[in-house]
N, C-alpha and C positions, 0 to 999 in steps of 0.2 A: 569329675577323675581326679585326681592330683594331674595337674601340664609335665610332670615329671616319668611320670607312664606311664609306657606302653597299652595300647588293648590288645585284648588277645579278639587270637578271627580263628572260631574256629572254623575247620574243611572237612572234620568229620570228629563221632564220637561224645561222651560225653559220661565223666563223671564225675558219681553219684550212688548217694547208697541206698538203696542195695545195685545192683554186686560191689561197691565195693567202702571199705569196713569204715564208720564214723573216722573210724582215727587216718586208717590211711589213705581219705577224702580230705583231713586237713592236710597232712602234708602234704602232699598232690599240687593243694592249695596258698601253702603255703607257696614252696618248693618255683614255681608258676608270676604271684607274685614277687615276690624277688630278682626273677630271672626278666619280667616289669618293667620294676627297678637300674634294670641296671645289672645286680647284683654273679662276678664270674662263677659257676657251679662248677664243681668238679666233682670226680669222681669223691663217694660212689655214687650222685646221685646225679648226675650228669654226662651222659659220651656224651661224640662225635659220632652222625653219622654222613661217615663223609658219599657215605657210600645210592645216600638220594640226591645230597644235594651241595652247596660253599649255605653257611653257616646254620647245617642243618643234627639234631642231637636229640637223645635219646636220656626221657627222667625214665630215674627206678624207683619203684615205686617199694615200696614189702610191704606188703598185706600176709593176711594170717594163714588163707593159703593160695594166694595167686602172686604170683613178678609183678604190678604191670606197667608197660612204658609209654610214653607221652615219647607220643615224638613232637618235633617241632623245628622251628625253622626261624631264626628273630631277624624281624628287618631294619633300615630303620624307624620308620612310622610304623609298627604293630610287630606281636609276638604273631606266627599262626602256626596257630593245634592242628598237628596233619591228620596224626590216629588218637588212638589209644584200646589200645588190646593188654592180653594177658597169656603175655611172654609163658608159653610151655615147655621148649626148647630153647638149646643153649646160645643157634644164632634166630637174628626172626628173619618168618618166611619170605622165600624173593614175592612172593603174590603185594603179599604188607609191604615190604620198599616198592613196588612195585607199582601198589594201590596210589602210596604217597606222594609219588613223581611222578602222577601219571594229574593229578588231584593239585600240587606244584604246580606243572605243567595247565595243567588251567586257569587257575586264578594267574601266573603274572600274564597271562593270556585279556587276562581281562582288564 
């Protein structure tokens, strides 16, 4: 592993084909790799998610029939992938926000 790249740690979800198309999986991987090396990614690919917590963001990956979201948090030593889901409503559903908060709380307590 490259010493300048933070490792990914998956708290939930996965990115595989299917259900992601190959193009969407590649785009998600490229964006996550950019985040690992410290690149700043803004709109339209990423936006802050303060409703989940500090340093939390949502990656946006458009697919042929889905708008995928990858919730992540950038820590000093790791990039945490907190959730992966197909977004079907304008707002992130409350159960997803609550699940992300619970996963991060559990992670932070270990």
